[in-house]
N, C-alpha and C positions, 0 to 999 in steps of 0.2 A: 759871697756870693755864689748863687745856686751853682754848683757841680755838677749835680744827679741826672741822670739821661732820662728820658722820656720814650713811652711804648708806640709808636706808631703806625703797627702793623700787627696782627696777628692770625697762625694758622692753625685751622681748626681742625678737627678729623671729621671719619663720615658721623657722628653723632651730636659737633656741633660745640663739643669739648674743645678752651684752644691747648694745644698741646705746642705752639712754639708763638715768641714775641720779636718782633723787628722792634730796636730801639733805634734813637731818632741818629745815632750815630753809624747807625749799619749794620750793626752787630747782632745776631740772630742769638736766642738761648732758649733752651728746654723750659717750660713751664715749671720744672721742679728747682730748675737754676735762677728762672726768674723769681718766685716766691724765697728763696736765699737772700738775693740782691735785696727784696723787699723790706726785708728783714733786717737785712741790715742800711735799712734806709740809702740805698744805691737809686731808687728810680722814683722820679716824683710823681706825685698825683693816685698813686695804688696804697693798699696796704695787705695783708694777710690775714683771710676768714676763715674760719672751722667748720664745716659741715656736719650734719646732725652726726655722721658714720664714725667723725673725728677727722676726716681727709683734710687737708690747708688747700687752700685756693686762695688765687690773688683776685680784686675786685678792685675798682675804683674808689676813689674817694667822694663821698657825696658831696654832690653839688646839683643845681637845676640843669644839668645839661646832659641831653641822652647822648650826645653826639660822641662824646668820649668815655662812653660804659666800652667796659674792653669788648664786649659782644658786639656793638653799633662799627668797631675800627674796621678801614678797610685791611681785606686779608692780602696774603703773599704766598 
C-alpha cells in the first residue's frame, strides 16, 4: 500500500523559487526538508535533481501532465 505523502501546494519567494511545500496531510516543510524526505522516498511523484552549480532541487517526476509540475501547483 502506498503510504507516501503528496505535495499539493507550494510557497514561493519573490524570485519565484519554491521555499516551502504543503503535503496532502496538511504539514508544511521547507524545501530543504522536502528534498531530504524525497531522498528517503517519503514523497510521491517527485525526485531530487542537481543544478549545474551543484545545488539540489525538487522536481516532479516526468509525465505528460503540466498541471502537476511543482511550479504550476497552487500557492499558499
